[in-house]
C-alpha positions, 0 to 999 in steps of 0.5 A: 505874891509877885511884886517887883519891889525887890530889884537885885543889885547888878553885882549879885546877878549872874548876868551873862551866865545863861548860855542858851539865851538868844537875847540880852539878859535882863536882871529885871526879868529874873526870878529874884526880881519877880518873886519877893520873899514872903512877908517878914522873910529874907532870902537865904544868903547865896555864895557868889558863883554858887548854884544857888545864886545862879538859880536865883537870877534865872531869866523868866518869860513875861508875866502871863506866859502860858506853859507850852508842850514840846510840840507847841500845844498848850499844857493842860491845866494852865493853873499850876504855874506862877511863871515860866523860865526863859529856857528852851524845851526842845522839839522832842519829848525828852526834857521831862521832870528829872531831865529839867533838873539835870538840864539846869544843873548842867547849864550851871556847871557849863558856866563853871567847869564843863568837865564837871558835867556828868549823869548816870543812865538808868543802867548805872553807866556814868557819862561825862560830857568831857569824855563825850566831846573828846570822842567817847560816845555810847550806844544802847543795844538792848540792855547793854551800853556800848562804846561808840567812838565819835568825832571830837568837838569843841565844848560849845553850848550846841554840843552840850544840848546834843549831849543832854538830849542823849542823856535824857533819852536813857536817864530819868527820875530813877537814875537821878535819885540814885545820884543824890543823897537824902537831906532833912527838910530843915536843911533845905537849900536852893539846888536841892531836889524833891524826887520820887524815882521810878515809873511813875516818878517825878522831880521838882527843883528848889530854886530859892529859899527864904527864911523868917528871922524869928520863927526860922520857918523856911519857904522855897520856890519850886520849878518843874517840867512834866510829862510830856516834855514842857516849858520849865515853870515855877510852881504856884502854891495852890493849897496856900494861895496867899503865899503865891509861889512860895511853899512852906517847908515844914520839918514836921510835915509828912508830905510836901504837896505840889500841884501835880505831885505829893512828895514824902518828907524823906524825898528831899535830896541833894547833889553829892 
C-alpha cells in the first residue's frame, strides 16, 4: 500500500533539516508522501519540530531502489524492504541495527541542539558530542576507556559523522537498550525502538504511527539497518502483505514479527 495521494503540506514538512543531503530536499519523496495510512486510519498528530514530525518527513530514495551493503554489494534477501531512506551508510561495517537508530536520533538532535547528542558505550561511559567538539575525545585500551585530548572543532555535520563512527565502534544494541525505558505497546509512538540488547541483538525504529478512530487499533512504519552495515530501509510487512509497510501493534500480542527479527511485547522502548 504505497499510494502518493496523501501529499504533505509544505508547512508540516521538516524541509532543510536533513543535514546529510547533498541535493535539494523534496517533500514529494518523503515517507509521508510515499506511505498513506491503512484504510480508515489517520496519522497520529506530531508536534511541530518534534522527533516524530522529523521522522515522518524523512527523504526516501526512488521506488524500487535496492538495499546495498556498506561495501556496495546487494543485501540478501531483497524482499524485506518497502523503501530505502535517502541517507548514507558509510564505507565501513559500522552503521548496523542499533547504530542506525542512534544515527537518526543524533541527526534530529543536530537540527535542534547539538549539545543534546550523547550515547553510552558498551562499557557504560557516556560520550557527549559537545565534549567531543570541545576537545574531550576518548580511546579504548583493553577494557578501559581513557581520555584522549583532541583538537577542538566546529560542530559541522562532517564532525558529527566522525563522532558517530567512533560511537558505532564501541556501542551497540546492549548499550542502547540500557539507555531506553520500556513502554507498553498501546502507547507506541514515532521514535520508539523495538530492541533486544545483546549478542546477537537487534533494533528497529518506529518511524510513524497511524490509528483507526473507531477501533483505536494502531499501526506503525518500521525501519532498520542490519548486519553487515547496510542502507536504512523501511520494512515490508510480509506476514500481512495487505498492509504494505504498516505493522499492526496489538497490545494483546506476545510477539511483534518483523522480516528478520521477532520482538517480544516487552521490548518496545523509548528515549529517557
